[in-house]
C-alpha positions as a Markdown table, in Angstrom:
| # | Residue | x | y | z |
|---|---|---|---|---|
| 1 | Met | -49.7 | -161.1 | -6.0 |
| 2 | Lys | -52.2 | -161.7 | -3.3 |
| 3 | Pro | -55.8 | -161.9 | -4.5 |
| 4 | Ile | -56.8 | -159.0 | -2.2 |
| 5 | Tyr | -54.3 | -156.7 | -3.8 |
| 6 | Phe | -55.5 | -157.6 | -7.3 |
| 7 | Phe | -59.1 | -156.9 | -6.2 |
| 8 | Trp | -58.3 | -153.4 | -4.9 |
| 9 | Ile | -56.4 | -152.5 | -8.0 |
| 10 | Ile | -59.3 | -153.6 | -10.2 |
| 11 | Phe | -61.8 | -152.0 | -7.8 |
| 12 | Val | -60.0 | -148.6 | -7.8 |
| 13 | Ala | -59.7 | -148.7 | -11.6 |
| 14 | Ser | -63.4 | -149.5 | -12.0 |
| 15 | Val | -64.4 | -146.7 | -9.6 |
| 16 | Tyr | -62.3 | -144.3 | -11.7 |
| 17 | Ala | -64.0 | -145.6 | -14.9 |
| 18 | Met | -67.5 | -145.2 | -13.3 |
| 19 | Ala | -66.7 | -141.7 | -12.1 |
| 20 | Asn | -65.7 | -140.7 | -15.6 |
| 21 | Leu | -68.6 | -142.5 | -17.2 |
| 22 | Tyr | -71.3 | -140.8 | -14.9 |
| 23 | Asn | -69.4 | -137.6 | -14.3 |
| 24 | Ala | -72.2 | -135.5 | -16.0 |
| 25 | Phe | -74.8 | -137.0 | -13.6 |
| 26 | Leu | -72.9 | -137.1 | -10.3 |
| 27 | Leu | -74.0 | -133.7 | -9.0 |
| 28 | Asn | -77.6 | -134.4 | -10.0 |
| 29 | Met | -77.5 | -137.8 | -8.3 |
| 30 | Leu | -76.1 | -136.2 | -5.2 |
| 31 | Ile | -78.7 | -133.5 | -5.0 |
| 32 | Ala | -81.5 | -136.1 | -5.6 |
| 33 | Leu | -80.0 | -138.4 | -2.9 |
| 34 | Leu | -79.9 | -135.5 | -0.4 |
| 35 | Leu | -83.4 | -134.4 | -1.3 |
| 36 | Cys | -84.6 | -138.0 | -0.8 |
| 37 | Val | -83.0 | -138.1 | 2.6 |
| 38 | Ser | -84.4 | -134.7 | 3.7 |
| 39 | Thr | -87.9 | -135.4 | 2.4 |
| 40 | Phe | -88.3 | -139.1 | 3.1 |
| 41 | Phe | -91.1 | -138.2 | 5.6 |
| 42 | Leu | -93.3 | -137.7 | 2.5 |
| 43 | Lys | -92.5 | -141.3 | 1.4 |
| 44 | Asn | -93.4 | -142.6 | 4.9 |
| 45 | Phe | -96.6 | -140.6 | 4.8 |
| 46 | Phe | -97.8 | -141.9 | 1.4 |
| 47 | Asp | -96.8 | -145.5 | 2.3 |
| 48 | Arg | -99.5 | -145.4 | 5.0 |
| 49 | Tyr | -102.3 | -144.8 | 2.5 |
| 50 | Leu | -101.0 | -146.1 | -0.8 |
| 51 | Lys | -100.5 | -149.9 | -1.3 |
| 52 | Phe | -98.0 | -149.8 | -4.1 |
| 53 | Asn | -94.4 | -148.7 | -3.7 |
| 54 | Trp | -94.2 | -147.2 | -7.2 |
| 55 | Leu | -97.4 | -145.1 | -6.4 |
| 56 | Ser | -96.1 | -143.7 | -3.1 |
| 57 | Ser | -92.8 | -142.9 | -4.7 |
| 58 | Leu | -94.5 | -141.1 | -7.5 |
| 59 | Ala | -96.7 | -139.2 | -5.2 |
| 60 | Ser | -93.7 | -138.0 | -3.1 |
| 61 | Val | -91.9 | -136.8 | -6.2 |
| 62 | Leu | -95.1 | -135.0 | -7.5 |
| 63 | Val | -95.5 | -133.1 | -4.3 |
| 64 | Leu | -92.0 | -131.7 | -4.5 |
| 65 | Val | -92.4 | -130.9 | -8.2 |
| 66 | Val | -95.6 | -129.1 | -7.7 |
| 67 | Leu | -94.2 | -127.2 | -4.7 |
| 68 | Phe | -91.4 | -125.7 | -6.8 |
| 69 | Ala | -92.9 | -125.8 | -10.3 |
| 70 | Leu | -96.1 | -123.9 | -9.8 |
| 71 | Pro | -94.4 | -120.7 | -8.6 |
| 72 | Leu | -91.9 | -120.9 | -11.4 |
| 73 | Tyr | -94.7 | -121.4 | -14.0 |
| 74 | Phe | -96.6 | -118.4 | -12.6 |
| 75 | Ile | -93.5 | -116.2 | -12.7 |
| 76 | Phe | -92.6 | -117.4 | -16.2 |
| 77 | Asn | -96.1 | -116.9 | -17.5 |
| 78 | Glu | -96.4 | -113.4 | -16.1 |
| 79 | Ser | -93.0 | -112.4 | -17.4 |
| 80 | Leu | -93.8 | -113.7 | -20.8 |
| 81 | Asn | -97.1 | -111.7 | -20.9 |
| 82 | Phe | -95.2 | -108.6 | -19.8 |
| 83 | Ile | -92.6 | -109.0 | -22.6 |
| 84 | Thr | -95.0 | -109.8 | -25.3 |
| 85 | His | -97.2 | -106.7 | -24.5 |
| 86 | Leu | -94.2 | -104.4 | -24.1 |
| 87 | Asp | -94.5 | -101.3 | -26.3 |
| 88 | Gln | -91.2 | -100.1 | -27.8 |
| 89 | Asn | -92.4 | -96.5 | -27.9 |
| 90 | Ser | -93.4 | -96.5 | -24.3 |
| 91 | Leu | -90.1 | -98.1 | -23.4 |
| 92 | Asn | -88.3 | -95.4 | -25.3 |
| 93 | Gln | -90.2 | -92.6 | -23.5 |
| 94 | Phe | -89.6 | -94.3 | -20.2 |
| 95 | Ile | -85.8 | -94.5 | -20.8 |
| 96 | Glu | -85.5 | -91.0 | -22.2 |
| 97 | Ala | -87.5 | -89.5 | -19.3 |
| 98 | Ser | -85.3 | -91.5 | -16.8 |
| 99 | Lys | -82.1 | -90.2 | -18.4 |
| 100 | Ala | -83.5 | -86.6 | -18.2 |
| 101 | Lys | -84.3 | -87.0 | -14.5 |
| 102 | Ile | -80.9 | -88.4 | -13.7 |
| 103 | Leu | -79.1 | -85.6 | -15.5 |
| 104 | Leu | -81.4 | -83.1 | -13.7 |
| 105 | Trp | -80.5 | -84.6 | -10.3 |
| 106 | Leu | -76.8 | -84.3 | -11.2 |
| 107 | Ser | -77.1 | -80.7 | -12.6 |
| 108 | Asp | -75.3 | -79.3 | -9.5 |
| 109 | Phe | -72.3 | -81.5 | -10.3 |
| 110 | Pro | -71.3 | -80.6 | -13.9 |
| 111 | Glu | -68.2 | -82.8 | -14.1 |
| 112 | Ile | -70.1 | -85.9 | -12.9 |
| 113 | Ser | -73.1 | -84.9 | -15.0 |
| 114 | Ser | -71.0 | -84.7 | -18.2 |
| 115 | Arg | -69.5 | -88.2 | -17.6 |
| 116 | Ile | -72.9 | -89.7 | -16.8 |
| 117 | Lys | -74.3 | -88.1 | -20.0 |
| 118 | Leu | -71.7 | -89.8 | -22.1 |
| 119 | Ile | -72.6 | -93.2 | -20.6 |
| 120 | Leu | -76.4 | -92.6 | -20.9 |
| 121 | Asn | -76.1 | -91.8 | -24.6 |
| 122 | Asp | -75.5 | -95.4 | -25.3 |
| 123 | Phe | -78.8 | -96.4 | -23.6 |
| 124 | Ser | -82.1 | -96.3 | -25.6 |
| 125 | Gly | -85.1 | -98.5 | -25.9 |
| 126 | Ser | -84.0 | -100.0 | -29.2 |
| 127 | Ser | -80.4 | -100.7 | -27.9 |
| 128 | Ile | -81.9 | -102.4 | -24.8 |
| 129 | Leu | -84.3 | -104.5 | -26.9 |
| 130 | Ser | -81.5 | -105.5 | -29.3 |
| 131 | Tyr | -79.3 | -106.5 | -26.3 |
| 132 | Ile | -82.2 | -108.6 | -24.9 |
| 133 | Leu | -82.6 | -110.3 | -28.3 |
| 134 | Ser | -78.9 | -111.0 | -28.5 |
| 135 | Met | -79.0 | -112.5 | -25.0 |
| 136 | Ser | -82.0 | -114.7 | -25.9 |
| 137 | Thr | -79.9 | -117.4 | -27.4 |
| 138 | Ser | -77.8 | -117.7 | -24.2 |
| 139 | Val | -80.8 | -117.6 | -22.0 |
| 140 | Ala | -82.5 | -120.3 | -24.1 |
| 141 | Lys | -79.4 | -122.6 | -23.8 |
| 142 | Trp | -79.2 | -121.9 | -20.1 |
| 143 | Ser | -82.9 | -122.7 | -19.7 |
| 144 | Val | -82.6 | -126.0 | -21.6 |
| 145 | Ala | -79.6 | -127.0 | -19.5 |
| 146 | Leu | -81.5 | -126.1 | -16.3 |
| 147 | Leu | -84.6 | -128.0 | -17.3 |
| 148 | Thr | -82.5 | -131.0 | -18.3 |
| 149 | Asn | -80.7 | -131.1 | -15.0 |
| 150 | Leu | -84.0 | -130.7 | -13.1 |
| 151 | Gly | -85.4 | -133.5 | -15.2 |
| 152 | Phe | -82.6 | -135.8 | -14.3 |
| 153 | Ile | -82.9 | -134.8 | -10.6 |
| 154 | Val | -86.6 | -135.7 | -10.6 |
| 155 | Ile | -85.9 | -139.1 | -12.3 |
| 156 | Phe | -83.1 | -139.9 | -9.8 |
| 157 | Leu | -85.2 | -138.8 | -6.9 |
| 158 | Tyr | -88.0 | -141.2 | -8.0 |
| 159 | Phe | -85.6 | -144.1 | -8.1 |
| 160 | Phe | -84.1 | -143.2 | -4.8 |
| 161 | Phe | -87.6 | -143.2 | -3.2 |
| 162 | Tyr | -88.5 | -146.4 | -4.9 |
| 163 | Tyr | -85.3 | -148.4 | -4.1 |
| 164 | Ala | -84.7 | -146.7 | -0.7 |
| 165 | Lys | -85.1 | -149.8 | 1.4 |
| 166 | Ala | -83.1 | -152.1 | -0.8 |
| 167 | Phe | -80.4 | -149.4 | -1.2 |
| 168 | Ser | -80.2 | -148.8 | 2.5 |
| 169 | Asp | -80.1 | -152.5 | 3.4 |
| 170 | Tyr | -77.2 | -153.0 | 0.9 |
| 171 | Ile | -75.3 | -150.0 | 2.2 |
| 172 | Leu | -75.7 | -151.2 | 5.8 |
| 173 | Lys | -74.0 | -154.5 | 4.7 |
| 174 | Leu | -71.1 | -152.7 | 3.1 |
| 175 | Ile | -70.2 | -150.2 | 5.8 |
| 176 | Pro | -67.8 | -151.8 | 8.3 |
| 177 | Leu | -69.5 | -150.1 | 11.4 |
| 178 | Arg | -72.0 | -151.3 | 13.9 |
| 179 | Leu | -75.6 | -150.7 | 13.1 |
| 180 | Asp | -76.1 | -148.1 | 15.8 |
| 181 | Gln | -73.1 | -146.2 | 14.5 |
| 182 | Thr | -74.3 | -146.2 | 10.9 |
| 183 | Met | -77.8 | -145.2 | 12.0 |
| 184 | Gly | -76.4 | -142.5 | 14.1 |
| 185 | Ile | -74.7 | -141.0 | 11.1 |
| 186 | Tyr | -77.8 | -141.3 | 9.0 |
| 187 | Asn | -80.0 | -139.8 | 11.7 |
| 188 | Glu | -77.6 | -136.9 | 12.1 |
| 189 | Val | -77.4 | -136.1 | 8.4 |
| 190 | Ser | -81.1 | -136.7 | 7.7 |
| 191 | Gly | -82.2 | -134.6 | 10.7 |
| 192 | Val | -80.0 | -131.7 | 9.6 |
| 193 | Leu | -81.2 | -131.9 | 6.0 |
| 194 | Ser | -84.9 | -132.0 | 7.1 |
| 195 | Val | -84.3 | -128.9 | 9.2 |
| 196 | Val | -82.6 | -127.1 | 6.3 |
| 197 | Phe | -85.5 | -128.1 | 3.9 |
| 198 | Phe | -88.2 | -126.8 | 6.1 |
| 199 | Thr | -86.2 | -123.7 | 7.1 |
| 200 | Ser | -85.6 | -122.9 | 3.4 |
| 201 | Ile | -89.3 | -123.2 | 2.6 |
| 202 | Phe | -90.3 | -121.0 | 5.6 |
| 203 | Asn | -87.6 | -118.5 | 4.8 |
| 204 | Ile | -88.8 | -118.2 | 1.1 |
| 205 | Leu | -92.4 | -117.8 | 2.2 |
| 206 | Leu | -91.5 | -115.2 | 4.9 |
| 207 | Gln | -89.3 | -113.1 | 2.7 |
| 208 | Gly | -91.7 | -113.3 | -0.2 |
| 209 | Phe | -94.7 | -112.4 | 2.0 |
| 210 | Cys | -92.9 | -109.4 | 3.5 |
| 211 | Phe | -91.8 | -108.0 | 0.2 |
| 212 | Gly | -95.1 | -108.8 | -1.5 |
| 213 | Leu | -97.1 | -107.1 | 1.2 |
| 214 | Met | -94.9 | -104.0 | 0.9 |
| 215 | Ser | -95.3 | -104.0 | -2.9 |
| 216 | Phe | -99.0 | -104.3 | -2.6 |
| 217 | Phe | -99.2 | -101.1 | -0.5 |
| 218 | Phe | -97.2 | -99.3 | -3.3 |
| 219 | Gly | -99.7 | -100.4 | -5.9 |
| 220 | Tyr | -97.6 | -103.2 | -7.5 |
| 221 | Asp | -98.6 | -106.8 | -8.1 |
| 222 | Gly | -97.7 | -108.1 | -4.6 |
| 223 | Leu | -98.2 | -111.8 | -5.5 |
| 224 | Leu | -95.8 | -111.7 | -8.5 |
| 225 | Leu | -93.2 | -109.6 | -6.8 |
| 226 | Gly | -93.5 | -111.7 | -3.6 |
| 227 | Met | -92.9 | -114.9 | -5.6 |
| 228 | Leu | -90.0 | -113.3 | -7.4 |
| 229 | Tyr | -88.4 | -112.1 | -4.2 |
| 230 | Gly | -88.8 | -115.5 | -2.5 |
| 231 | Ile | -87.1 | -117.3 | -5.3 |
| 232 | Ala | -84.5 | -114.6 | -5.7 |
| 233 | Ser | -83.6 | -115.0 | -2.0 |
| 234 | Leu | -82.1 | -118.4 | -3.0 |
| 235 | Val | -79.6 | -116.8 | -5.4 |
| 236 | Pro | -76.1 | -116.7 | -3.9 |
| 237 | Ile | -74.7 | -113.2 | -2.8 |
| 238 | Val | -77.2 | -110.9 | -4.6 |
| 239 | Gly | -80.4 | -112.6 | -3.4 |
| 240 | Gly | -83.5 | -110.3 | -3.2 |
| 241 | Ala | -81.5 | -107.4 | -4.5 |
| 242 | Leu | -82.4 | -108.7 | -8.0 |
| 243 | Val | -86.0 | -107.6 | -7.2 |
| 244 | Trp | -85.9 | -104.6 | -4.8 |
| 245 | Ile | -83.3 | -102.6 | -6.8 |
| 246 | Pro | -85.4 | -102.5 | -10.0 |
| 247 | Val | -88.6 | -101.7 | -8.0 |
| 248 | Ala | -86.8 | -98.9 | -6.1 |
| 249 | Phe | -85.5 | -97.4 | -9.3 |
| 250 | Tyr | -88.9 | -97.5 | -10.9 |
| 251 | Gln | -90.4 | -95.8 | -7.8 |
| 252 | Leu | -87.7 | -93.2 | -8.1 |
| 253 | Tyr | -88.7 | -92.7 | -11.8 |
| 254 | Leu | -92.3 | -92.1 | -10.7 |
| 255 | Gly | -91.0 | -89.1 | -8.7 |
| 256 | Asp | -91.4 | -90.8 | -5.3 |
| 257 | Ala | -87.9 | -90.4 | -3.9 |
| 258 | Asn | -89.1 | -91.2 | -0.3 |
| 259 | Gly | -90.8 | -94.3 | -1.5 |
| 260 | Ala | -87.7 | -95.4 | -3.4 |
| 261 | Ile | -85.6 | -94.9 | -0.3 |
| 262 | Phe | -88.1 | -96.9 | 1.8 |
| 263 | Ile | -88.2 | -99.8 | -0.7 |
| 264 | Ala | -84.3 | -99.9 | -0.8 |
| 265 | Leu | -84.0 | -99.8 | 3.0 |
| 266 | Tyr | -86.8 | -102.3 | 3.5 |
| 267 | Gly | -85.3 | -104.8 | 1.0 |
| 268 | Ala | -81.6 | -104.3 | 2.0 |
| 269 | Leu | -81.9 | -103.9 | 5.8 |
| 270 | Phe | -85.2 | -105.4 | 7.0 |
| 271 | Ile | -85.4 | -108.4 | 4.7 |
| 272 | Gly | -81.8 | -108.8 | 3.6 |
| 273 | Ile | -80.2 | -108.4 | 7.1 |
| 274 | Val | -82.9 | -108.8 | 9.8 |
| 275 | Ile | -84.8 | -111.7 | 8.3 |
| 276 | Asp | -82.0 | -113.4 | 6.3 |
| 277 | Asn | -79.3 | -113.1 | 9.0 |
| 278 | Ile | -81.2 | -112.8 | 12.3 |
| 279 | Val | -84.6 | -114.4 | 11.9 |
| 280 | Lys | -83.3 | -117.3 | 9.8 |
| 281 | Pro | -81.2 | -118.8 | 12.7 |
| 282 | Ile | -84.2 | -118.5 | 14.9 |
| 283 | Leu | -86.3 | -120.3 | 12.3 |
| 284 | Ile | -83.7 | -123.1 | 12.2 |
| 285 | Ser | -84.0 | -123.4 | 16.0 |
| 286 | Ile | -87.9 | -123.4 | 15.9 |
| 287 | Val | -88.0 | -126.0 | 13.1 |
| 288 | Asn | -85.4 | -128.2 | 14.9 |
| 289 | Gln | -87.1 | -128.1 | 18.3 |
| 290 | His | -90.8 | -127.9 | 17.5 |
| 291 | Ile | -91.5 | -129.2 | 13.9 |
| 292 | Ile | -88.9 | -131.8 | 13.1 |
| 293 | Lys | -88.2 | -132.7 | 16.8 |
| 294 | Thr | -85.0 | -134.5 | 15.9 |
| 295 | Ser | -82.2 | -135.4 | 18.3 |
| 296 | Val | -79.8 | -133.4 | 16.1 |
| 297 | Lys | -76.9 | -132.2 | 18.3 |
| 298 | Ile | -75.6 | -129.6 | 15.9 |
| 299 | Asn | -75.9 | -126.0 | 17.0 |
| 300 | Glu | -78.4 | -124.0 | 15.0 |
| 301 | Met | -75.8 | -121.3 | 14.2 |
| 302 | Leu | -73.5 | -124.0 | 12.8 |
| 303 | Ile | -76.3 | -125.1 | 10.4 |
| 304 | Phe | -76.8 | -121.5 | 9.4 |
| 305 | Phe | -73.1 | -121.0 | 8.6 |
| 306 | Ala | -73.0 | -124.4 | 6.8 |
| 307 | Ile | -75.8 | -123.1 | 4.5 |
| 308 | Leu | -73.8 | -119.9 | 3.8 |
| 309 | Ala | -70.6 | -121.8 | 3.2 |
| 310 | Gly | -72.3 | -124.3 | 0.9 |
| 311 | Ile | -73.9 | -121.5 | -1.2 |
| 312 | Asn | -70.6 | -119.8 | -1.5 |
| 313 | Val | -68.8 | -122.9 | -2.8 |
| 314 | Phe | -71.6 | -124.8 | -4.7 |
| 315 | Gly | -74.1 | -122.1 | -5.5 |
| 316 | Phe | -77.7 | -123.0 | -5.2 |
| 317 | Ser | -76.9 | -126.7 | -4.6 |
| 318 | Gly | -74.9 | -125.8 | -1.6 |
| 319 | Ile | -78.1 | -125.2 | 0.4 |
| 320 | Ile | -78.2 | -128.9 | 1.0 |
| 321 | Ile | -74.6 | -130.0 | 0.2 |
| 322 | Gly | -73.1 | -127.7 | 2.8 |
| 323 | Pro | -75.2 | -128.8 | 5.8 |
| 324 | Ala | -75.0 | -132.5 | 4.7 |
| 325 | Ala | -71.2 | -132.4 | 4.6 |
| 326 | Thr | -71.0 | -130.6 | 7.9 |
| 327 | Ala | -73.4 | -133.1 | 9.6 |
| 328 | Leu | -71.5 | -136.1 | 8.2 |
| 329 | Phe | -68.2 | -134.7 | 9.4 |
| 330 | Ile | -69.5 | -134.0 | 13.0 |
| 331 | Ala | -71.2 | -137.4 | 13.1 |
| 332 | Leu | -67.9 | -139.1 | 12.2 |
| 333 | Leu | -66.0 | -137.1 | 14.8 |
| 334 | Arg | -68.5 | -138.4 | 17.4 |
| 335 | Ile | -68.1 | -142.0 | 16.3 |
| 336 | Tyr | -64.3 | -141.6 | 16.5 |
| 337 | Asp | -64.5 | -140.0 | 20.0 |
| 338 | Asn | -66.9 | -142.7 | 21.4 |
| 339 | Asn | -65.3 | -145.8 | 19.8 |
| 340 | Phe | -61.9 | -145.4 | 18.3 |
| 341 | Lys | -60.1 | -142.7 | 20.4 |
| 342 | Asn | -58.5 | -145.2 | 22.8 |
């Protein structure tokens, strides 16, 4: 057996063993790597003013952690205060009054009203509270898993920032392509990821601001609902409906049918369709041409659909995985067309 054959057999076996060994961390490492690539401008910024590599890496990570952790902490704290001060008698009165109003609205449709009445009989303040308590264990496990994954992402992100130069130099030696070809791939992927990062931030702020402003005029806590809506906009498929549907139903319970309809149309049509599907591609174009100012040659609509496809396949992680995979594929096609086609 030739030595090269023996090497590749052992190498493939070791790659398989490593994939199984680190399988639980692969997705977290991938997300951390893509975040590092998309936000490496932070590392370059802190390197100008901080002498030590470990300090600039730590500062870069802290900026990202604060950027996402503070809104989540505010929402969690406000939600916890709401739950701890929830009065069961008031909840029962609210539910019973809501059931009575629903049956009153359906009084002209006796068959539908009778069926709805049977369904509503199972709903009460105590039954809802017991259901929430029964779900608390699952929510606690999910929260622990989420925090664990986020913790590993933060740790991996720090090491990617810290060892970025050594890691990139080593990879450049391994890849059997010319330096300009490899850098072309990197610039394409990093440019797209930077555009996606800033677009996602601006989109969250824009949607949260629009819904928070509307909530403020209806007498709600605009800051809290705006933050909730901004974060909910990242949830695949349902998005901001997690926020505007309960708010619309509560407005309907208050007897303001016109207000409830306005909130529903505002959340579903203006924010959900106009901002998320029409304004967002425009944001991508603005970020690409005037903020990042990269030489990315991928059409803005393709980046937009790559985000949608990534979310559909990978969930929240697809926001960066989808565009990264698309940019890598297109960059490889360009290298093939320019260098290997003939």
